[in-house]
C-alpha positions as CSV (number, residue, x, y, z in Angstrom):
1,M,103.9,198.9,-68.8
2,A,101.1,196.4,-68.0
3,M,103.5,193.5,-68.8
4,K,106.3,194.9,-66.5
5,T,103.7,195.3,-63.6
6,L,102.4,191.7,-64.2
7,T,106.1,190.4,-64.3
8,A,106.9,192.1,-61.1
9,A,103.8,190.8,-59.2
10,F,104.7,187.2,-60.2
11,L,108.3,187.8,-59.0
12,V,107.1,189.0,-55.6
13,F,104.6,186.0,-55.3
14,G,107.5,183.5,-56.1
15,L,109.8,185.0,-53.6
16,S,107.0,184.7,-51.1
17,L,106.5,181.0,-51.7
18,T,110.3,180.3,-51.5
19,A,110.3,182.0,-48.1
20,L,107.5,180.1,-46.8
21,A,109.0,176.8,-48.0
22,Q,112.2,177.5,-46.1
23,K,110.5,178.5,-42.9
24,E,111.2,175.8,-40.2
25,P,109.4,175.0,-37.0
26,K,110.7,176.7,-33.9
27,E,111.6,173.3,-32.3
28,G,113.7,172.4,-35.3
29,G,117.2,173.4,-36.2
30,G,120.2,172.9,-38.5
31,G,118.3,174.3,-41.5
32,K,115.8,171.5,-41.8
33,I,112.6,170.4,-40.3
34,D,112.9,168.5,-37.0
35,D,111.5,164.9,-37.3
36,D,110.2,165.1,-33.7
37,Y,108.5,168.3,-34.1
38,F,105.0,166.8,-34.9
39,R,105.4,164.1,-32.4
40,K,106.2,166.6,-29.6
41,K,103.2,168.8,-30.6
42,K,100.8,165.7,-30.4
43,E,102.3,164.6,-27.0
44,K,101.8,168.2,-25.7
45,R,98.2,168.0,-26.9
46,D,97.4,164.6,-25.6
47,G,98.9,165.2,-22.2
48,S,101.4,163.2,-20.2
49,Q,101.6,159.4,-20.7
50,Q,101.4,157.4,-17.5
51,F,103.6,154.4,-17.0
52,E,105.3,155.0,-20.4
53,E,109.0,154.6,-20.8
54,K,108.7,154.3,-24.6
55,L,106.6,156.1,-27.2
56,N,104.8,152.9,-28.0
57,W,101.7,153.1,-25.7
58,G,101.3,149.5,-25.8
59,D,104.2,149.3,-23.5
60,A,102.3,151.2,-20.9
61,I,99.9,149.9,-18.2
62,Y,97.8,152.9,-19.1
63,A,98.4,155.9,-21.3
64,Y,95.9,158.6,-21.1
65,G,96.6,160.4,-24.4
66,S,96.6,157.2,-26.6
67,S,94.3,154.9,-24.7
68,H,90.6,154.8,-25.9
69,Y,89.6,154.3,-22.2
70,R,88.6,157.2,-19.8
71,P,90.8,157.6,-16.7
72,F,88.0,156.4,-14.4
73,G,86.0,153.4,-14.0
74,L,84.5,150.8,-11.5
75,H,86.0,148.0,-9.4
76,I,84.8,145.2,-7.2
77,D,86.8,143.6,-4.3
78,P,85.6,140.1,-3.2
79,G,87.8,138.5,-0.6
80,V,88.4,136.7,2.7
81,T,89.3,138.0,6.1
82,Y,91.4,136.5,9.0
83,M,92.1,137.7,12.5
84,I,95.9,137.1,13.6
85,G,95.6,136.6,17.3
86,N,98.2,137.4,20.1
87,S,97.9,137.5,23.8
88,A,100.3,138.6,26.5
89,A,97.8,138.7,29.4
90,D,99.0,135.2,30.6
91,K,102.6,136.3,31.0
92,G,103.8,135.2,34.5
93,Q,100.4,133.6,35.2
94,T,99.3,130.0,36.1
95,Y,97.0,129.9,33.2
96,N,97.5,130.0,29.4
97,L,95.7,132.0,26.8
98,T,95.6,131.2,23.2
99,A,94.2,133.7,20.7
100,S,93.3,132.6,17.0
101,G,91.3,133.9,14.2
102,L,88.4,132.5,12.2
103,P,87.9,133.1,8.5
104,G,85.5,135.6,7.4
105,Y,84.3,137.2,4.1
106,Y,84.8,140.7,2.4
107,F,83.0,142.5,-0.5
108,G,83.7,146.0,-1.5
109,F,82.8,148.0,-4.7
110,G,83.5,151.5,-5.8
111,M,85.3,153.8,-8.3
112,Q,88.8,154.4,-9.3
113,H,90.1,157.7,-10.7
114,L,93.5,157.9,-12.5
115,F,95.5,161.0,-12.5
116,K,96.3,162.3,-15.9
117,K,99.2,164.6,-15.1
118,V,101.4,162.1,-13.1
119,H,104.5,161.0,-15.1
120,L,106.0,158.1,-13.3
121,E,109.2,158.2,-15.4
122,Q,110.0,161.4,-13.5
123,D,108.7,160.5,-10.0
124,P,108.2,156.7,-9.5
125,A,106.7,157.4,-6.0
126,S,103.9,159.7,-7.2
127,P,100.3,158.6,-6.7
128,F,98.9,157.0,-9.9
129,Y,95.3,156.7,-8.9
130,F,92.8,157.3,-6.2
131,D,89.9,154.9,-5.3
132,W,87.0,154.5,-2.9
133,D,85.0,151.6,-1.6
134,L,81.7,150.8,0.1
135,G,81.0,147.4,1.4
136,V,80.7,144.8,4.2
137,K,83.3,142.7,5.9
138,H,83.1,139.9,8.5
139,F,85.6,139.0,11.3
140,G,85.8,136.2,13.8
141,G,88.1,134.8,16.4
142,R,88.4,132.9,19.7
143,E,90.3,133.0,22.9
144,K,91.1,129.7,24.6
145,Y,91.7,129.6,28.4
146,S,93.4,126.7,30.1
147,E,94.6,126.2,33.6
148,G,95.2,122.7,34.8
149,A,92.2,120.5,33.9
150,S,90.0,123.6,33.4
151,K,89.5,124.6,29.8
152,T,87.2,127.2,28.2
153,S,86.8,128.7,24.8
154,T,85.3,132.1,24.1
155,A,84.5,133.3,20.7
156,F,83.4,136.4,18.8
157,N,82.3,137.2,15.3
158,F,80.9,140.3,13.9
159,G,80.2,142.2,10.6
160,N,80.9,145.8,9.7
161,L,79.8,148.1,7.0
162,F,82.7,150.1,5.8
163,A,83.7,153.1,3.6
164,K,87.4,153.3,2.5
165,A,89.4,155.7,0.4
166,S,93.0,155.1,-0.8
167,F,95.9,156.9,-2.7
168,H,97.7,154.4,-4.8
169,G,101.3,154.4,-6.1
170,V,102.3,151.9,-8.9
171,I,105.6,150.4,-10.1
172,Q,105.5,148.9,-13.5
173,V,107.3,145.7,-13.8
174,N,106.6,145.1,-17.6
175,P,103.8,145.9,-20.0
176,W,101.5,143.5,-18.3
177,Y,102.4,143.5,-14.6
178,F,102.8,146.1,-11.9
179,I,103.1,146.4,-8.1
180,D,100.3,148.3,-6.5
181,Q,100.7,150.0,-3.1
182,S,98.3,152.2,-1.2
183,L,97.6,154.1,1.9
184,G,94.0,154.6,2.9
185,L,91.6,155.7,5.5
186,N,88.7,153.4,6.5
187,F,85.7,153.8,8.6
188,D,83.8,150.7,9.9
189,F,80.6,150.4,11.8
190,R,79.5,147.2,13.4
191,I,76.0,146.0,12.3
192,Y,75.7,142.6,13.8
193,G,77.5,140.2,16.0
194,G,79.9,140.6,19.0
195,K,80.8,138.4,21.9
196,K,79.3,134.9,22.1
197,T,80.3,134.4,25.7
198,V,79.0,137.1,27.9
199,N,81.2,136.3,30.9
200,P,84.5,134.9,29.9
201,P,86.6,133.5,32.8
202,L,88.8,136.5,33.0
203,G,86.4,139.1,31.9
204,G,87.9,141.4,29.3
205,Q,87.0,144.1,26.8
206,S,85.3,144.2,23.4
207,E,86.3,146.4,20.4
208,L,84.3,149.7,19.9
209,R,81.3,149.6,17.6
210,P,82.8,152.3,15.2
211,V,86.4,152.0,14.0
212,L,88.4,154.7,12.2
213,G,91.8,153.7,10.9
214,L,94.7,153.9,8.5
215,N,95.4,150.9,6.3
216,Y,98.2,149.7,4.0
217,T,97.6,147.6,0.9
218,I,100.0,145.9,-1.4
219,G,99.1,144.0,-4.5
220,W,100.4,142.3,-7.7
221,G,98.6,143.9,-10.7
222,I,97.9,142.1,-13.9
223,K,96.7,144.0,-17.0
224,L,94.3,141.4,-18.6
225,R,93.7,143.7,-21.6
226,E,93.5,147.3,-22.3
227,G,91.3,148.9,-19.6
228,L,90.8,145.7,-17.5
229,F,92.9,144.8,-14.6
230,L,93.1,142.1,-11.8
231,I,95.0,142.8,-8.6
232,P,95.3,140.2,-5.8
233,T,95.9,142.4,-2.7
234,L,96.7,142.1,1.0
235,Q,95.5,144.8,3.3
236,M,96.6,145.4,6.9
237,P,95.8,148.1,9.5
238,V,98.6,150.7,10.4
239,M,96.9,152.5,13.2
240,K,93.4,153.3,14.6
241,F,92.0,156.6,16.1
242,L,88.9,156.2,18.1
243,R,90.5,153.8,20.6
244,W,94.0,154.9,20.5
245,G,96.5,152.1,21.1
246,G,99.7,153.9,20.1
247,M,101.2,152.5,17.0
248,N,99.3,149.1,17.7
249,P,96.3,149.0,15.3
250,S,95.0,145.6,16.6
251,H,91.4,145.0,17.8
252,I,90.8,144.1,21.4
253,W,88.6,141.2,22.3
254,F,88.5,139.7,25.8
255,N,92.2,139.6,27.0
256,S,93.9,139.4,23.5
257,R,94.5,141.5,20.5
258,Y,93.7,140.5,16.9
259,E,95.2,142.0,13.8
260,P,92.7,142.0,10.9
261,A,94.3,140.7,7.6
262,I,92.2,141.1,4.3
263,F,92.9,139.2,1.2
264,T,91.0,140.4,-1.9
265,L,90.9,139.9,-5.8
266,K,90.3,143.4,-7.1
267,L,88.8,143.6,-10.5
268,G,88.9,147.0,-12.1
269,W,87.7,148.2,-15.5
270,L,87.8,151.7,-17.1
271,F,85.0,153.3,-19.0
272,P,85.4,153.6,-22.7
273,K,85.7,156.8,-24.6
274,R,82.9,157.7,-26.9
275,G,82.7,155.3,-29.9
276,C,85.1,152.7,-28.3
277,P,84.2,149.2,-27.2
278,S,83.8,148.5,-23.5
279,V,86.0,145.9,-21.8
280,F,83.1,143.5,-21.4
281,D,81.8,143.3,-25.0
282,G,81.8,139.6,-25.5
283,G,85.1,139.7,-27.4
284,E,83.8,141.9,-30.3
285,G,86.3,144.7,-29.5
286,K,89.3,142.4,-28.8
287,E,90.6,142.6,-32.3
288,Q,90.0,146.4,-32.4
289,N,92.1,146.7,-29.2
290,E,94.9,144.6,-30.5
291,R,95.1,146.6,-33.7
292,Y,95.0,149.8,-31.6
293,E,97.9,148.6,-29.4
294,M,100.0,147.7,-32.4
295,R,100.0,151.1,-33.8
């Protein structure tokens, strides 16, 4: 009797093991385990992969689930400025006005925050990251007046403290290059400078001390290494609000308008995840990064 009971118990145990071995994942089908089941589960756990058309994350500009860098970091933006001048006040007059710019400097620094859930494969126009800047910028220009033998040159230069916040959309060209476009809001406040000539021949206006405006930036992005990016950019104003000029965002100085153009070299780097090397590690983490990208 005991032998029959023991035999029955072994039989039930064997049938249970057979049933478990034949059980397949829900994602699978056709009587066998789906090869993509575990990959799909891993992708679901890690989250969406930005800029990724292939499963190899080394082909992506940044892939949150696989990268060992966090989706935020710092950036610095050194650059130069130039005022593109234009004057229509001399139309139909006996005098001529020539407006031109002078080179200036620009320096900004701040943070960038990448969006984890944006998948550019599905929506290429989605914003990929947000950044903000604090800094200082200097502008200059002049207006030349001539009528017969009479010639006068009136100049201005000034410096602004600024704060800027932008949403960026990115188009990946290949694993190392991308097009970066942004639309941002900037607030400037003049801290020094202004008109050099108090009484220009024709009088005229000067730009307000505070400036609030909308700006557009386009750049060519370069992935120097994982988590480190260099982006040469051109920034132009779209409109300004405190002194409304319709859709003309140019600054008013004397009797001319000046369009501020800003050229920068944006250097951005991401913070490493715990236990990973930083982007500025003297080369100690370069081999580790390369091995990681080849996985």
